[in-house]
Backbone as numpy.savetxt, mean C-alpha at the origin, in Angstrom:
# Nx Ny Nz CAx CAy CAz Cx Cy Cz
28.42 -6.90 -13.03 27.19 -7.64 -12.80 27.07 -8.05 -11.33
28.26 -8.47 -10.81 28.25 -8.91 -9.43 27.91 -7.75 -8.49
28.50 -6.57 -8.79 28.22 -5.40 -7.96 26.76 -5.00 -8.04
26.18 -5.14 -9.23 24.76 -4.78 -9.38 23.88 -5.74 -8.57
24.21 -7.03 -8.61 23.44 -7.99 -7.82 23.57 -7.69 -6.34
24.80 -7.35 -5.91 25.01 -7.03 -4.51 24.17 -5.83 -4.10
24.13 -4.82 -4.97 23.34 -3.62 -4.69 21.86 -3.94 -4.59
21.38 -4.80 -5.49 19.97 -5.18 -5.45 19.63 -5.90 -4.15
20.54 -6.77 -3.71 20.33 -7.49 -2.45 20.25 -6.51 -1.29
21.21 -5.55 -1.27 21.21 -4.57 -0.20 19.95 -3.70 -0.25
19.49 -3.37 -1.45 18.26 -2.59 -1.58 17.08 -3.37 -1.02
17.04 -4.67 -1.29 15.96 -5.49 -0.76 15.95 -5.50 0.76
17.11 -5.62 1.36 17.20 -5.58 2.82 16.74 -4.23 3.35
17.15 -3.17 2.64 16.78 -1.83 3.05 15.27 -1.63 3.01
14.64 -2.09 1.91 13.20 -1.92 1.76 12.43 -2.70 2.81
12.88 -3.92 3.11 12.22 -4.70 4.14 12.38 -4.02 5.50
13.56 -3.53 5.78 13.81 -2.90 7.06 12.98 -1.63 7.23
12.84 -0.85 6.15 12.09 0.39 6.21 10.59 0.17 6.10
10.20 -1.06 5.69 8.78 -1.34 5.57 8.11 -0.55 4.46
8.79 -0.43 3.29 8.24 0.41 2.23 7.18 -0.28 1.41
7.08 -1.60 1.52 6.10 -2.31 0.70 4.77 -2.32 1.44
4.21 -1.11 1.68 3.09 -1.05 2.60 1.74 -1.00 1.93
1.70 -0.88 0.67 0.40 -0.72 0.04 0.22 -1.67 -1.09
-0.92 -2.45 -1.05 -1.26 -3.33 -2.15 -2.73 -3.17 -2.41
-3.17 -3.39 -3.62 -4.53 -3.09 -4.01 -5.30 -4.33 -4.39
-6.60 -4.29 -4.13 -7.47 -5.35 -4.57 -8.53 -4.77 -5.46
-9.70 -5.39 -5.52 -10.76 -4.90 -6.39 -11.94 -4.46 -5.57
-12.68 -3.51 -6.06 -13.94 -3.18 -5.41 -14.94 -4.28 -5.70
-15.94 -4.37 -4.85 -16.90 -5.45 -5.01 -18.18 -4.94 -5.67
-18.64 -5.67 -6.67 -19.95 -5.38 -7.22 -20.87 -6.55 -6.86
-22.07 -6.57 -7.36 -23.04 -7.59 -6.95 -22.58 -8.99 -7.31
-21.72 -9.13 -8.33 -21.24 -10.45 -8.72 -20.03 -10.90 -7.91
-19.43 -9.96 -7.16 -18.18 -10.23 -6.47 -18.39 -10.75 -5.06
-19.49 -10.40 -4.43 -19.73 -10.77 -3.04 -19.82 -12.28 -2.88
-19.17 -12.77 -1.82 -19.21 -14.19 -1.52 -18.14 -14.98 -2.25
-17.45 -14.37 -3.22 -16.43 -15.07 -4.00 -15.04 -14.75 -3.47
-14.14 -15.71 -3.55 -12.73 -15.46 -3.29 -12.06 -15.21 -4.63
-11.36 -14.09 -4.71 -10.73 -13.73 -5.97 -9.29 -13.31 -5.71
-8.38 -13.76 -6.56 -6.98 -13.36 -6.46 -6.69 -12.22 -7.41
-5.90 -11.27 -6.95 -5.47 -10.13 -7.76 -3.95 -10.08 -7.72
-3.33 -10.04 -8.89 -1.88 -10.11 -8.99 -1.31 -8.77 -9.44
-0.22 -8.37 -8.79 0.38 -7.07 -9.04 1.89 -7.17 -9.20
2.44 -6.25 -9.95 3.88 -6.09 -10.08 4.29 -4.85 -9.28
5.30 -5.00 -8.43 5.74 -3.88 -7.60 7.11 -3.41 -8.07
7.18 -2.12 -8.38 8.42 -1.51 -8.85 8.84 -0.40 -7.88
10.14 -0.18 -7.79 10.68 0.91 -6.98 11.51 1.81 -7.87
11.27 3.12 -7.79 12.08 4.09 -8.53 12.91 4.89 -7.54
14.22 4.89 -7.73 15.15 5.62 -6.87 15.62 6.88 -7.59
15.34 8.03 -7.00 15.81 9.31 -7.53 16.81 9.88 -6.53
18.07 9.60 -6.75 19.07 9.97 -5.75 19.23 11.48 -5.63
18.86 12.22 -6.65 19.01 13.68 -6.59 18.18 14.26 -5.44
17.01 13.67 -5.18 16.17 14.14 -4.06 16.85 13.86 -2.73
17.40 12.65 -2.60 18.11 12.28 -1.38 19.32 13.18 -1.17
20.03 13.46 -2.25 21.23 14.28 -2.17 20.88 15.71 -1.75
19.80 16.25 -2.31 19.36 17.60 -1.95 18.96 17.67 -0.48
18.31 16.62 0.00 17.90 16.57 1.40 19.12 16.60 2.31
20.15 15.83 1.98 21.36 15.77 2.80 22.06 17.13 2.83
22.13 17.81 1.69 22.77 19.11 1.63 21.98 20.14 2.44
20.65 20.06 2.36 19.79 21.03 3.04 19.82 20.86 4.56
19.88 19.64 5.02 19.81 19.37 6.46 21.16 19.18 7.11
22.18 18.92 6.30 23.49 18.66 6.87 23.62 17.28 7.48
22.64 16.43 7.20 22.66 15.07 7.75 23.77 14.26 7.07
24.53 13.48 7.84 25.62 12.68 7.24 25.05 11.56 6.38
25.73 11.20 5.29 25.26 10.12 4.40 25.16 8.80 5.16
24.17 8.00 4.80 24.00 6.69 5.41 24.84 5.67 4.65
24.77 4.42 5.10 25.51 3.34 4.44 24.93 3.01 3.08
23.76 3.58 2.75 23.08 3.22 1.51 23.27 4.24 0.40
24.13 5.26 0.64 24.31 6.29 -0.38 24.88 5.71 -1.68
25.95 4.93 -1.60 26.53 4.33 -2.79 25.53 3.39 -3.47
24.79 2.67 -2.64 23.78 1.75 -3.16 22.74 2.50 -3.97
22.21 3.60 -3.41 21.16 4.34 -4.09 21.67 4.96 -5.39
22.91 5.41 -5.39 23.48 5.97 -6.61 23.54 4.92 -7.72
23.91 3.69 -7.36 24.07 2.64 -8.37 22.72 2.11 -8.86
21.68 2.19 -8.00 20.36 1.68 -8.38 19.51 2.77 -9.02
20.00 3.99 -9.04 19.23 5.14 -9.53 18.44 4.77 -10.80
17.12 4.82 -10.71 16.26 4.40 -11.81 15.15 3.49 -11.28
14.53 2.73 -12.17 13.40 1.87 -11.79 13.81 0.40 -11.80
13.42 -0.31 -10.72 13.71 -1.73 -10.59 12.43 -2.45 -10.17
12.10 -3.55 -10.86 10.97 -4.37 -10.44 11.48 -5.34 -9.38
10.88 -5.29 -8.17 11.47 -6.05 -7.07 10.56 -7.12 -6.46
9.26 -7.07 -6.73 8.39 -8.02 -6.04 7.10 -8.29 -6.81
6.49 -9.43 -6.49 5.15 -9.77 -6.95 4.23 -9.76 -5.73
3.02 -9.25 -5.92 2.05 -9.18 -4.84 0.78 -9.89 -5.27
0.27 -10.76 -4.40 -0.99 -11.45 -4.67 -1.94 -11.20 -3.50
-3.11 -10.66 -3.82 -4.16 -10.44 -2.82 -5.24 -11.49 -2.99
-5.67 -12.06 -1.89 -6.84 -12.94 -1.88 -7.95 -12.20 -1.15
-9.02 -11.88 -1.87 -10.05 -10.98 -1.37 -11.41 -11.68 -1.34
-12.14 -11.50 -0.24 -13.48 -12.07 -0.14 -14.40 -11.10 0.59
-15.56 -10.85 -0.01 -16.56 -9.99 0.59 -17.87 -10.75 0.78
-18.58 -10.40 1.85 -19.95 -10.86 2.05 -20.78 -9.60 2.32
-22.09 -9.71 2.44 -22.90 -8.51 2.65 -22.54 -7.72 3.90
-21.96 -8.38 4.93 -21.70 -7.67 6.18 -20.23 -7.65 6.61
-19.32 -8.30 5.87 -17.92 -8.29 6.28 -17.01 -8.57 5.09
-15.71 -8.42 5.31 -14.73 -8.72 4.27 -13.46 -9.27 4.92
-12.65 -9.97 4.12 -11.31 -10.40 4.53 -10.37 -10.22 3.33
-9.16 -9.78 3.62 -8.14 -9.63 2.59 -6.84 -10.20 3.14
-6.18 -11.05 2.38 -4.82 -11.48 2.70 -3.94 -11.11 1.53
-2.85 -10.41 1.81 -1.92 -9.96 0.78 -0.53 -10.52 1.07
0.09 -11.11 0.04 1.43 -11.66 0.19 2.33 -11.05 -0.89
3.37 -10.34 -0.45 4.34 -9.78 -1.37 5.64 -10.57 -1.29
6.13 -11.05 -2.43 7.33 -11.89 -2.47 8.39 -11.23 -3.33
9.57 -11.02 -2.75 10.69 -10.47 -3.52 11.07 -11.45 -4.62
11.36 -10.95 -5.80 11.65 -11.84 -6.91 13.11 -11.75 -7.35
13.48 -12.61 -8.28 14.82 -12.58 -8.87 15.92 -12.72 -7.85
16.95 -11.90 -8.01 18.11 -11.94 -7.14 17.74 -11.66 -5.70
16.81 -10.71 -5.50 16.40 -10.38 -4.14 15.76 -11.56 -3.44
14.85 -12.25 -4.15 14.18 -13.40 -3.57 15.16 -14.50 -3.18
16.14 -14.74 -4.03 17.14 -15.77 -3.76 18.01 -15.38 -2.57
18.48 -14.13 -2.56 19.39 -13.68 -1.52 18.73 -13.62 -0.14
17.46 -13.30 -0.11 16.75 -13.15 1.16 15.86 -14.34 1.47
16.15 -15.48 0.84 15.46 -16.74 1.14 13.94 -16.62 1.02
13.49 -15.92 -0.03 12.06 -15.78 -0.30 11.29 -15.17 0.87
11.91 -14.23 1.57 11.19 -13.54 2.64 9.99 -12.80 2.04
8.94 -12.70 2.84 7.69 -12.14 2.33 7.16 -11.03 3.22
6.34 -10.20 2.62 5.55 -9.23 3.36 4.12 -9.76 3.36
3.63 -10.15 4.52 2.28 -10.72 4.65 1.41 -9.78 5.45
0.25 -9.45 4.88 -0.67 -8.54 5.55 -2.08 -9.10 5.52
-2.82 -8.83 6.59 -4.21 -9.26 6.69 -5.07 -8.09 7.14
-6.23 -7.97 6.51 -7.21 -6.96 6.90 -8.57 -7.61 6.96
-9.32 -7.31 8.01 -10.70 -7.79 8.08 -11.55 -6.71 8.72
-12.81 -6.68 8.33 -13.69 -5.64 8.85 -15.14 -5.93 8.57
-15.99 -4.94 8.83 -17.42 -5.13 8.67 -18.04 -4.00 7.85
-19.31 -4.16 7.57 -20.05 -3.17 6.79 -20.69 -2.17 7.74
-20.52 -0.88 7.47 -21.14 0.17 8.25 -22.02 1.01 7.34
-22.68 2.01 7.91 -23.52 2.88 7.10 -22.70 3.70 6.11
-21.40 3.82 6.37 -20.51 4.60 5.49 -19.77 3.73 4.49
-19.94 2.40 4.61 -19.20 1.48 3.75 -18.39 0.52 4.60
-17.62 -0.35 3.97 -16.81 -1.30 4.72 -15.72 -0.57 5.50
-15.49 -1.04 6.75 -14.54 -0.38 7.63 -13.62 -1.42 8.27
-12.36 -1.08 8.42 -11.38 -2.00 8.98 -11.56 -2.18 10.47
-11.45 -3.44 10.93 -11.46 -3.74 12.37 -10.11 -4.27 12.83
-9.43 -5.00 11.96 -8.12 -5.57 12.31 -7.19 -5.44 11.10
-5.99 -4.94 11.36 -4.94 -4.93 10.34 -3.66 -5.48 10.95
-3.06 -6.48 10.29 -1.82 -7.09 10.80 -0.80 -7.18 9.69
0.47 -6.98 10.04 1.53 -6.99 9.06 2.76 -7.71 9.60
3.36 -8.56 8.76 4.61 -9.24 9.10 5.59 -9.00 7.97
6.71 -8.38 8.27 7.72 -8.05 7.27 8.90 -9.01 7.40
8.99 -9.95 6.49 10.09 -10.90 6.53 10.09 -11.68 7.83
11.22 -11.62 8.54 11.37 -12.38 9.79 11.15 -11.52 11.03
10.63 -10.32 10.83 10.39 -9.44 11.97 9.13 -9.85 12.71
8.96 -9.31 13.91 7.78 -9.62 14.72 6.54 -8.96 14.11
5.38 -9.60 14.18 4.16 -9.01 13.62 3.70 -7.81 14.43
3.11 -6.82 13.74 2.44 -5.74 14.46 1.00 -5.66 13.97
0.14 -5.13 14.84 -1.30 -5.20 14.58 -2.01 -3.96 15.11
-3.08 -3.58 14.43 -4.00 -2.55 14.90 -5.37 -3.20 14.98
-6.01 -3.14 16.14 -7.31 -3.80 16.35 -8.26 -2.84 17.04
-9.47 -2.72 16.50 -10.48 -1.82 17.05 -11.22 -2.49 18.20
-11.29 -1.79 19.34 -12.16 -2.17 20.44 -13.48 -1.44 20.20
-14.47 -2.16 19.68 -15.71 -1.52 19.25 -16.52 -0.96 20.40
-16.38 -1.52 21.59 -17.13 -1.01 22.74 -16.59 0.34 23.20
-15.28 0.52 23.10 -14.65 1.74 23.59 -14.28 2.71 22.46
-14.46 2.29 21.20 -14.03 3.10 20.07 -12.55 3.48 20.18
-11.75 2.47 20.54 -10.32 2.66 20.70 -9.59 1.71 19.75
-8.55 2.22 19.11 -7.71 1.39 18.26 -6.46 1.03 19.06
-6.24 -0.27 19.30 -5.09 -0.74 20.07 -3.98 -1.19 19.13
-2.77 -0.73 19.38 -1.61 -1.11 18.59 -0.75 -2.09 19.39
-0.37 -3.20 18.76 0.46 -4.19 19.43 1.61 -4.62 18.51
2.71 -5.00 19.11 3.84 -5.59 18.41 4.23 -6.87 19.14
4.17 -7.99 18.43 4.44 -9.29 19.05 3.59 -9.49 20.29
2.29 -9.13 20.19 1.30 -9.29 21.25 1.54 -8.40 22.47
2.40 -7.41 22.34 2.64 -6.45 23.42 2.07 -5.10 23.02
1.22 -4.51 23.86 0.58 -3.24 23.54 1.62 -2.12 23.46
1.57 -1.38 22.37 2.53 -0.29 22.16 1.85 1.08 22.12
0.52 1.11 22.08 -0.16 2.40 22.06 -1.64 2.26 21.77
-2.36 3.36 21.88 -3.79 3.41 21.61 -4.12 4.73 20.93
-5.26 4.76 20.25 -5.73 5.99 19.63 -7.25 5.93 19.52
-7.93 7.04 19.79 -9.39 7.05 19.61 -9.72 6.95 18.14
-10.79 6.27 17.82 -11.20 6.15 16.42 -12.71 6.22 16.34
-13.19 7.05 15.44 -14.62 7.19 15.22 -14.89 7.13 13.73
-16.09 6.76 13.41 -16.49 6.67 12.00 -15.68 5.59 11.28
-15.60 5.71 10.00 -15.00 4.70 9.17 -13.47 4.71 9.27
-12.87 3.49 9.24 -11.42 3.36 9.33 -10.90 2.53 8.16
-9.86 3.03 7.50 -9.21 2.32 6.40 -7.79 1.97 6.80
-7.25 0.91 6.18 -5.86 0.52 6.42 -5.15 0.36 5.08
-3.85 -0.01 5.05 -3.12 -0.07 3.78 -3.71 -1.00 2.74
-4.48 -2.01 3.15 -5.16 -2.87 2.19 -6.54 -2.34 1.85
-7.26 -1.89 2.88 -8.66 -1.52 2.70 -8.85 -0.19 1.98
-7.81 0.65 1.95 -7.98 1.98 1.35 -8.42 1.89 -0.11
-8.00 0.81 -0.80 -8.38 0.67 -2.20 -9.80 0.15 -2.37
-10.44 -0.22 -1.26 -11.81 -0.74 -1.30 -12.81 0.30 -0.81
-12.38 1.54 -0.73 -13.20 2.58 -0.13 -14.52 2.81 -0.85
-14.60 2.42 -2.13 -15.79 2.76 -2.91 -16.66 1.55 -3.22
-16.52 0.51 -2.43 -17.38 -0.66 -2.60 -18.82 -0.27 -2.34
-19.71 -0.67 -3.25 -21.14 -0.38 -3.12 -21.44 1.12 -3.07
-20.53 1.94 -3.57 -20.73 3.38 -3.56 -20.31 3.96 -4.90
-20.84 5.13 -5.18 -20.39 5.85 -6.36 -19.02 6.45 -6.07
-18.21 6.62 -7.10 -16.96 7.32 -6.91 -17.25 8.76 -6.49
-16.55 9.27 -5.50 -16.79 10.65 -5.06 -16.64 11.64 -6.21
-17.48 12.66 -6.19 -17.42 13.68 -7.23 -16.22 14.60 -7.04
-15.85 14.83 -5.77 -14.73 15.74 -5.50 -13.74 15.13 -4.50
-14.09 15.16 -3.20 -13.14 14.77 -2.15 -13.72 13.68 -1.27
-12.86 12.75 -0.87 -13.23 11.67 0.04 -12.31 11.75 1.25
-12.89 11.80 2.46 -12.11 11.93 3.70 -12.39 10.74 4.60
-11.34 10.14 5.16 -11.51 8.99 6.04 -10.35 8.90 7.01
-10.56 8.17 8.11 -9.47 7.85 9.02 -8.62 6.75 8.40
-7.31 6.82 8.59 -6.40 5.83 8.03 -5.39 5.41 9.08
-5.16 4.08 9.19 -4.11 3.58 10.07 -3.11 2.76 9.27
-1.83 2.93 9.58 -0.79 2.11 8.98 -0.42 0.96 9.91
-1.19 0.78 10.98 -0.93 -0.27 11.97 -0.21 0.25 13.19
0.20 1.53 13.14 0.97 2.09 14.25 0.48 3.46 14.70
-0.36 4.10 13.89 -0.90 5.40 14.22 -2.18 5.61 13.41
-2.87 6.72 13.67 -4.10 7.06 12.94 -4.00 8.51 12.49
-4.43 8.77 11.26 -4.48 10.15 10.77 -5.60 10.26 9.73
-5.95 11.49 9.41 -6.97 11.75 8.40 -6.35 11.73 7.01
-7.03 11.06 6.09 -6.61 11.07 4.69 -7.68 11.76 3.86
-7.27 12.64 2.99 -8.18 13.27 2.04 -7.78 12.84 0.64
-8.70 12.20 -0.07 -8.46 11.79 -1.45 -9.28 12.70 -2.37
-8.61 13.35 -3.29 -9.27 14.27 -4.22 -9.41 13.59 -5.58
-10.53 13.85 -6.22 -10.76 13.30 -7.55 -9.99 14.10 -8.58
-9.29 13.38 -9.47 -8.53 14.02 -10.53 -9.14 13.77 -11.89
-8.30 13.64 -12.89 -8.76 13.53 -14.28 -9.12 12.09 -14.64
-9.89 11.94 -15.71 -10.19 10.64 -16.30 -9.13 10.33 -17.35
-8.67 9.08 -17.37 -7.62 8.68 -18.30 -7.96 7.29 -18.85
-7.15 6.85 -19.79 -7.29 5.49 -20.31 -5.99 4.73 -20.04
-6.08 3.63 -19.30 -4.92 2.81 -18.99 -4.99 1.50 -19.77
-3.83 0.91 -20.01 -3.78 -0.39 -20.67 -3.31 -1.44 -19.66
-4.16 -2.42 -19.41 -3.86 -3.50 -18.47 -3.79 -4.81 -19.25
-2.59 -5.36 -19.38 -2.41 -6.62 -20.10 -3.02 -6.56 -21.50
-2.80 -5.44 -22.18 -3.31 -5.27 -23.54 -4.74 -4.80 -23.62
-5.42 -4.68 -22.50 -6.83 -4.26 -22.48 -6.92 -2.80 -22.06
-7.58 -1.98 -22.86 -7.75 -0.56 -22.53 -8.92 -0.38 -21.56
-8.68 0.37 -20.51 -9.68 0.56 -19.47 -9.79 2.04 -19.12
-11.00 2.57 -19.07 -11.21 3.94 -18.64 -11.09 4.00 -17.12
-10.34 4.99 -16.64 -10.05 5.07 -15.21 -10.14 6.51 -14.72
-10.28 6.66 -13.40 -10.30 7.96 -12.74 -9.18 7.97 -11.71
-8.40 9.04 -11.70 -7.31 9.16 -10.74 -7.78 9.88 -9.48
-7.39 9.36 -8.31 -7.58 10.02 -7.03 -6.20 10.22 -6.40
-6.03 11.30 -5.67 -4.74 11.56 -5.06 -4.90 12.14 -3.66
-3.96 11.81 -2.80 -4.00 12.25 -1.41 -3.31 13.60 -1.25
-3.88 14.45 -0.42 -3.24 15.71 -0.11 -2.04 15.47 0.81
-1.04 16.32 0.71 0.14 16.21 1.56 0.25 17.43 2.47
1.08 17.32 3.49 1.29 18.42 4.43 2.69 18.29 5.02
3.09 19.25 5.85 4.39 19.19 6.51 4.46 17.98 7.43
3.33 17.60 8.01 3.30 16.46 8.93 3.22 15.13 8.19
2.79 15.16 6.95 2.65 13.92 6.17 3.00 14.22 4.71
4.27 14.01 4.37 4.75 14.34 3.03 4.58 13.20 2.03
4.13 12.04 2.49 3.95 10.91 1.59 2.80 11.18 0.63
3.06 11.04 -0.66 2.02 11.24 -1.67 1.43 9.88 -2.07
0.19 9.90 -2.50 -0.49 8.67 -2.91 -1.42 8.98 -4.07
-1.32 8.18 -5.13 -2.23 8.28 -6.27 -2.83 6.91 -6.54
-4.14 6.88 -6.78 -4.85 5.64 -7.07 -5.68 5.82 -8.34
-5.63 4.84 -9.23 -6.43 4.86 -10.44 -7.48 3.75 -10.36
-8.77 4.12 -10.41 -9.88 3.17 -10.36 -10.58 3.11 -11.73
-11.00 1.92 -12.11 -11.76 1.81 -13.35 -13.11 2.49 -13.16
-13.57 3.18 -14.22 -14.84 3.90 -14.13 -16.03 2.96 -13.96
-15.96 1.79 -14.58 -17.10 0.89 -14.60 -17.30 0.14 -13.30
-16.26 -0.55 -12.81 -16.42 -1.40 -11.63 -15.64 -0.91 -10.43
-14.95 0.22 -10.56 -14.16 0.81 -9.48 -13.02 -0.09 -9.04
-12.49 -0.89 -9.98 -11.34 -1.74 -9.68 -10.08 -0.86 -9.66
-9.30 -0.89 -8.59 -8.05 -0.13 -8.59 -7.04 -0.77 -9.54
-6.55 0.00 -10.48 -5.69 -0.52 -11.54 -4.21 -0.24 -11.30
-3.94 0.82 -10.56 -2.56 1.26 -10.41 -2.45 2.16 -9.20
-1.29 2.15 -8.55 -1.04 3.08 -7.46 0.40 3.53 -7.49
0.63 4.76 -7.06 1.98 5.30 -6.94 2.10 5.96 -5.58
3.11 5.54 -4.81 3.34 6.09 -3.47 4.69 6.78 -3.48
4.70 8.08 -3.24 5.95 8.83 -3.21 6.35 9.13 -1.78
7.49 8.58 -1.34 7.97 8.85 0.00 8.61 10.23 0.06
8.74 10.77 1.25 9.30 12.11 1.36 10.73 12.14 0.84
11.20 13.35 0.51 12.44 13.52 -0.24 13.66 12.95 0.45
13.61 12.80 1.77 14.80 12.26 2.45 15.10 10.83 2.03
14.09 10.13 1.46 14.31 8.78 0.96 14.60 8.76 -0.54
13.96 9.65 -1.29 14.17 9.67 -2.73 13.64 8.42 -3.42
12.56 7.85 -2.89 12.05 6.58 -3.41 10.56 6.70 -3.72
10.15 6.15 -4.86 8.74 6.07 -5.25 8.40 4.60 -5.49
7.24 4.18 -5.00 6.78 2.80 -5.15 5.59 2.78 -6.10
5.58 1.82 -7.01 4.47 1.71 -7.98 3.95 0.28 -8.01
2.63 0.15 -7.97 1.96 -1.14 -8.08 1.10 -1.14 -9.33
1.25 -2.15 -10.18 0.46 -2.27 -11.40 -0.28 -3.60 -11.43
-1.58 -3.54 -11.67 -2.36 -4.75 -11.83 -1.91 -5.47 -13.10
-1.59 -6.76 -12.97 -1.08 -7.50 -14.13 -2.18 -7.84 -15.13
-3.35 -8.18 -14.63 -4.49 -8.49 -15.50 -5.77 -8.31 -14.72
-6.83 -8.01 -15.42 -8.12 -7.81 -14.77 -8.78 -9.18 -14.56
-9.03 -9.56 -13.31 -9.61 -10.88 -13.05 -11.07 -10.94 -13.46
-11.55 -12.14 -13.67 -12.98 -12.34 -13.98 -13.76 -12.29 -12.68
-14.71 -11.36 -12.60 -15.51 -11.19 -11.39 -16.85 -11.89 -11.54
């Protein structure tokens, strides 16, 4: 038991250091949602598949890291954090604050360190678009991506020091705002393409429409549509999002990191809030 707790603690440190808790979901806004502050609660789970990590090491010849024994012992699914989003929309802007807190043994061992993220933006002809995204992981220095609207430049900073720039045009989504892509819009019939920033770079994301399914959220059955991101050699991270058919509320997400990590992250909405 003691060894398992130690492994969980080390896994928590590893996840914070790698910044894997990067995606949290809120709700899309309908006519009743605008102007209201609403909290959305999520359970965050991590699945470790060490066979992928092991195959990567054999293929590349890379030496094992200090976390090899840890990953072998944690192999499987572990619930590690609770995430609460506070979301507010108005006709011309939005704000989102997301706080992820490690729970159980991890929370105790790491003194309740949190992942805190903020996103704010405005309404454009294409829908709501991110202007500022900021993230603080535990006790690390904050990093931020901020749009200079006059120059159409996205500035990246860490602890208020500029670390880079990137041109940005059209609509921009961030790790919080990506789940709000369909506010005041119909769900895409096929493919949705947008610029995406993780706070440190910008790239194109393509979300393809998948099948319709029925999910159960806190005992309530909800019809949903799955969307998934295309992958490439330059971006092997996979992403799946399930939105409710009626109000476009994101119900679930699964993020698969590239095989060198052997880790999948899953976020599940605990209950559907009253809008």
